[in-house]
C-alpha positions as semicolon CSV with decimal commas, in nm:
position;residue;x (nm);y (nm);z (nm)
1;X;0,047;1,336;-0,735
2;X;-0,120;1,084;-0,988
3;X;0,157;0,831;-0,914
4;X;0,027;0,780;-0,569
5;X;-0,289;0,634;-0,739
6;X;-0,084;0,376;-0,919
7;X;0,108;0,266;-0,618
8;X;-0,223;0,266;-0,422
9;X;-0,394;0,022;-0,680
10;X;-0,085;-0,212;-0,656
11;X;-0,109;-0,202;-0,276
12;X;-0,472;-0,264;-0,254
13;X;-0,444;-0,567;-0,490
14;X;-0,151;-0,702;-0,288
15;X;-0,341;-0,665;0,046
16;X;-0,657;-0,813;-0,112
17;X;-0,465;-1,125;-0,193
18;X;-0,240;-1,120;0,113
19;X;-0,405;-0,940;0,390
20;X;-0,103;-0,983;0,629
21;X;0,191;-0,884;0,377
22;X;0,467;-0,712;0,573
23;X;0,561;-0,366;0,455
24;X;0,912;-0,466;0,344
25;X;0,746;-0,724;0,103
26;X;0,508;-0,470;-0,022
27;X;0,794;-0,230;-0,086
28;X;1,001;-0,506;-0,280
29;X;0,693;-0,596;-0,483
30;X;0,634;-0,229;-0,592
31;X;1,002;-0,195;-0,672
32;X;0,990;-0,504;-0,893
33;X;0,645;-0,449;-1,075
34;X;0,563;-0,088;-1,085
35;X;0,753;0,056;-1,398
36;X;0,531;0,339;-1,504
37;X;0,562;0,571;-1,318
38;X;0,887;0,406;-1,172
39;X;0,875;0,323;-0,813
40;X;1,179;0,484;-0,661
41;X;1,078;0,542;-0,283
42;X;1,244;0,404;0,022
43;X;1,059;0,184;0,265
44;X;1,063;0,463;0,512
45;X;0,885;0,685;0,258
46;X;0,638;0,410;0,176
47;X;0,558;0,378;0,555
48;X;0,547;0,753;0,609
49;X;0,352;0,861;0,308
50;X;0,017;1,022;0,406
51;X;-0,209;0,866;0,153
52;X;-0,038;0,523;0,169
53;X;-0,063;0,537;0,554
54;X;-0,425;0,603;0,550
55;X;-0,496;0,341;0,303
56;X;-0,312;0,089;0,521
57;X;-0,497;0,202;0,834
58;X;-0,839;0,185;0,659
59;X;-0,772;-0,138;0,497
60;X;-0,670;-0,306;0,817
61;X;-0,942;-0,171;1,030
62;X;-1,199;-0,256;0,762
63;X;-1,079;-0,619;0,770
64;X;-1,033;-0,647;1,139
65;X;-1,368;-0,518;1,268
66;X;-1,706;-0,416;1,138
67;X;-1,807;-0,063;1,153
68;X;-2,007;0,042;1,467
69;X;-2,231;0,282;1,262
């Protein structure tokens, strides 16, 4: 699913600039700015997507607390 990489790049960029950006804002920005491949997912699909969900949790946890390793 190469389109997930495109979506991931946009989301990582958004969260880098706005770490507390709500999911509905991320979804709306993806709809506005991702044209190739066209973003046609619902907010529920974005929330439930396995690759995107993992990215959200790793991004938030990396910003919240340092690793205990």
